[in-house]
C-alpha positions as CSV (number, residue, x, y, z in Angstrom):
1,M,122.2,1.1,-111.8
2,S,124.4,-0.2,-114.6
3,A,128.3,-0.2,-114.8
4,Q,128.0,2.9,-117.0
5,G,126.2,4.6,-114.1
6,H,122.6,4.9,-115.5
7,A,119.5,2.9,-114.9
8,E,119.3,-0.3,-116.6
9,G,117.1,-0.5,-119.6
10,I,113.5,-2.1,-119.4
11,V,112.5,-5.6,-120.3
12,I,109.3,-6.2,-122.1
13,A,108.1,-9.9,-122.1
14,I,106.0,-11.4,-124.7
15,D,104.5,-14.9,-124.6
16,G,101.8,-16.8,-126.7
17,P,101.2,-19.5,-128.9
18,S,102.1,-19.5,-132.5
19,G,100.4,-17.1,-135.0
20,S,99.2,-14.7,-132.0
21,G,101.4,-11.8,-133.4
22,K,104.2,-12.2,-131.2
23,S,107.0,-11.6,-133.8
24,S,105.5,-8.7,-135.6
25,T,104.2,-7.0,-132.3
26,A,107.6,-7.3,-130.6
27,K,109.8,-6.0,-133.4
28,G,107.1,-3.0,-133.7
29,V,107.5,-2.3,-130.1
30,A,111.2,-2.5,-130.2
31,R,111.5,-0.1,-133.1
32,A,108.9,2.2,-131.6
33,R,110.8,2.5,-128.4
34,E,114.3,2.2,-129.9
35,L,114.7,-1.2,-127.9
36,R,116.6,-4.4,-128.9
37,Y,114.6,-7.4,-129.9
38,L,115.2,-11.0,-129.4
39,D,113.2,-13.8,-130.8
40,T,113.8,-16.9,-128.5
41,G,111.7,-19.3,-131.0
42,A,114.3,-18.6,-133.6
43,M,117.0,-19.7,-131.3
44,Y,115.1,-23.1,-130.7
45,R,114.7,-23.4,-134.3
46,A,118.3,-22.9,-134.9
47,M,119.0,-25.7,-132.8
48,T,116.6,-27.8,-134.4
49,W,118.1,-26.8,-137.7
50,W,121.8,-27.9,-136.5
51,M,120.3,-31.3,-135.2
52,L,118.8,-32.1,-138.4
53,H,121.9,-30.9,-140.2
54,Q,124.0,-33.2,-138.2
55,G,121.6,-36.1,-139.0
56,I,120.3,-36.4,-135.1
57,D,116.9,-37.6,-134.9
58,A,114.8,-34.7,-133.1
59,N,112.8,-37.2,-131.5
60,D,115.7,-39.0,-129.8
61,A,115.9,-37.0,-126.6
62,A,119.1,-38.6,-125.4
63,A,121.0,-37.7,-128.5
64,V,119.6,-34.2,-128.5
65,A,120.7,-33.8,-125.0
66,E,124.2,-34.9,-125.6
67,A,124.7,-32.8,-128.5
68,S,123.0,-29.6,-127.3
69,S,126.1,-27.9,-126.0
70,R,127.9,-28.2,-129.5
71,P,126.4,-25.4,-131.8
72,V,127.4,-21.8,-131.6
73,I,124.2,-19.7,-132.0
74,T,124.4,-16.1,-132.3
75,M,121.5,-13.8,-132.5
76,G,121.6,-10.4,-133.8
77,T,119.1,-8.1,-132.0
78,D,118.4,-5.2,-134.2
79,P,114.5,-5.1,-134.5
80,A,114.9,-3.9,-138.2
81,A,117.2,-6.7,-139.3
82,P,117.5,-9.4,-136.6
83,T,120.0,-12.3,-137.6
84,V,120.4,-15.9,-136.6
85,D,123.8,-17.6,-137.1
86,V,124.8,-21.2,-136.3
87,D,128.5,-21.7,-136.4
88,G,129.0,-18.6,-138.4
89,T,126.3,-19.8,-141.0
90,D,123.3,-17.4,-141.6
91,V,120.4,-19.5,-140.8
92,A,117.5,-17.0,-140.8
93,A,115.9,-18.4,-143.8
94,A,116.8,-22.2,-143.4
95,I,115.1,-22.3,-139.8
96,R,111.7,-21.4,-141.4
97,T,111.4,-24.5,-143.4
98,Q,108.6,-27.0,-142.8
99,E,111.2,-29.7,-141.6
100,V,112.3,-27.3,-138.8
101,T,108.9,-26.5,-138.1
102,T,107.7,-30.1,-137.7
103,N,110.7,-31.1,-135.4
104,V,111.2,-27.8,-133.2
105,S,108.6,-28.7,-130.4
106,A,110.6,-32.0,-130.0
107,V,114.1,-30.4,-129.6
108,S,112.5,-27.5,-127.5
109,A,111.2,-30.1,-125.1
110,V,114.4,-31.4,-124.1
111,P,115.7,-29.8,-120.7
112,E,119.2,-29.6,-121.8
113,V,118.3,-27.7,-124.9
114,R,116.2,-25.3,-122.6
115,E,118.7,-24.8,-120.1
116,R,121.5,-24.0,-122.5
117,L,119.3,-21.5,-124.5
118,V,117.5,-19.9,-121.6
119,A,121.2,-19.1,-120.3
120,L,122.0,-17.4,-123.7
121,Q,118.8,-15.6,-123.7
122,R,119.3,-14.3,-120.0
123,E,122.8,-13.2,-121.2
124,T,121.5,-11.4,-124.2
125,I,118.9,-9.5,-121.8
126,A,121.5,-8.6,-119.4
127,R,123.7,-6.9,-122.1
128,A,120.7,-5.1,-123.4
129,R,119.9,-3.7,-120.4
130,R,123.5,-2.8,-119.6
131,E,124.3,-1.2,-123.0
132,A,120.9,0.0,-124.5
133,S,117.6,1.0,-123.4
134,G,116.2,-2.4,-123.0
135,I,114.9,-5.2,-124.9
136,V,111.8,-6.7,-126.1
137,V,111.9,-10.8,-125.8
138,E,109.3,-13.1,-127.3
139,G,108.7,-16.6,-127.0
140,R,106.7,-19.2,-124.9
141,D,108.4,-19.1,-121.4
142,I,109.6,-15.4,-121.4
143,T,107.2,-14.4,-118.7
144,T,107.5,-17.5,-116.7
145,V,111.1,-18.7,-116.8
146,V,113.5,-16.3,-118.8
147,A,112.5,-13.0,-117.6
148,P,109.8,-13.5,-114.8
149,D,110.7,-10.1,-113.1
150,A,110.1,-8.1,-116.4
151,P,108.1,-5.1,-115.5
152,V,105.8,-5.4,-118.6
153,K,104.5,-9.1,-119.3
154,I,102.0,-9.6,-122.3
155,F,100.4,-13.0,-123.1
156,L,99.2,-12.6,-126.7
157,T,96.2,-14.9,-127.9
158,A,94.1,-15.0,-130.9
159,S,91.4,-17.5,-132.2
160,A,92.4,-20.7,-133.9
161,E,91.3,-19.3,-137.1
162,A,92.9,-15.9,-137.0
163,R,96.1,-17.5,-136.0
164,A,96.1,-20.2,-138.9
165,D,95.1,-17.3,-141.3
166,R,98.2,-15.2,-140.3
167,R,100.5,-18.1,-140.3
168,S,99.3,-19.4,-143.8
169,K,100.0,-15.9,-145.3
170,E,103.4,-16.0,-143.5
171,V,104.5,-19.4,-145.1
172,E,102.6,-18.5,-148.3
173,T,100.2,-21.5,-148.4
174,D,96.5,-21.7,-149.4
175,D,96.0,-24.8,-147.2
176,V,94.7,-22.9,-144.0
177,A,93.0,-26.0,-142.5
178,A,96.4,-28.0,-142.7
179,T,98.1,-25.2,-141.0
180,Q,95.5,-24.9,-138.3
181,A,95.8,-28.6,-137.6
182,D,99.7,-28.0,-137.2
183,L,99.2,-25.1,-134.9
184,A,96.9,-27.3,-132.6
185,R,99.6,-30.2,-132.6
186,R,102.4,-27.6,-131.6
187,D,100.1,-26.0,-129.0
188,Q,99.5,-29.4,-127.6
189,L,103.1,-30.2,-127.5
190,D,104.2,-26.8,-126.2
191,S,101.7,-26.7,-123.3
192,S,102.2,-30.1,-122.2
193,R,105.9,-30.6,-122.1
194,A,107.5,-31.2,-118.7
195,A,110.4,-28.4,-119.2
196,S,109.0,-24.9,-119.3
197,P,105.5,-25.4,-120.7
198,L,103.6,-22.5,-122.4
199,T,101.6,-21.1,-119.7
200,Q,100.1,-17.8,-118.7
201,T,101.2,-16.1,-115.4
202,E,98.7,-14.3,-113.2
203,D,100.4,-11.0,-113.6
204,A,100.7,-11.0,-117.5
205,L,98.1,-9.1,-119.5
206,E,96.5,-11.2,-121.7
207,L,95.9,-9.5,-125.1
208,E,93.5,-11.1,-127.5
209,T,94.5,-10.0,-131.0
210,S,91.9,-11.5,-133.3
211,N,90.1,-8.4,-134.0
212,L,93.0,-5.9,-133.5
213,T,95.3,-4.5,-136.2
214,L,99.1,-4.6,-135.6
215,D,99.4,-1.1,-134.9
216,E,96.6,-1.2,-132.3
217,V,98.5,-3.9,-130.6
218,I,101.8,-2.3,-130.7
219,A,100.5,0.7,-129.4
220,I,98.8,-0.9,-126.3
221,V,102.0,-2.4,-125.5
222,V,104.1,0.8,-125.9
223,K,101.5,2.3,-123.7
224,L,102.3,-0.3,-120.9
225,A,106.0,0.2,-121.3
226,D,105.9,3.9,-121.2
227,E,103.7,3.5,-117.9
228,A,106.3,1.0,-116.5
229,V,109.1,3.3,-117.2
230,G,107.4,6.2,-115.7
231,A,106.7,4.2,-112.6
232,V,110.3,3.3,-112.1
233,E,111.6,6.7,-112.8
234,G,109.0,8.1,-110.4
235,S,110.1,5.7,-107.5
236,T,113.8,6.5,-108.0
237,A,112.9,10.3,-107.9
238,R,111.5,10.2,-104.5
């Protein structure tokens, strides 16, 4: 029970590689169930943007580690209008540039960065559970590290071609082959890093989205969430 005297809200954890549909699915589920939403990847992008803005080499792990405690990263959790601020500056658009995309895997691999941002993520989750109906959290280590006890754990996947096509439309480029190559590069970096690599837990449902519409994927996750809430309510009623 929370401090307000009601059951704490649900946590829906969604992991998966770039282009698998995490963000669209997570925001859709959050809107459908009136939950808060957290894009943890945006937090790593915000940290990367700050490093680059400060002239710090993203590939200099020691320099990144030393500076990782300095930026103040604030995330808005409204799924209809999520915000990302660094030191009071709105960087929601700035963190989506190709420069940030190219460097974010290197910054994300630094253990000190992950330690700090995971702590912030867990604080956000705890606040949403206390103050709201819960939260949908998406990223690459949510089911394994950030919220391993989440009652709903999803691992989204899609074919390389589907992911590249989606990401190309998102960034408005016609060079799908280059996008696919960049996704493959990030997959390798994210899956092989020593700190919190992208992996699928045994208890996470793998959901292959290549041939599913966004609405179909959202409906599947919402159904799982409803079943999880029903199971909790049923156990507390006994």
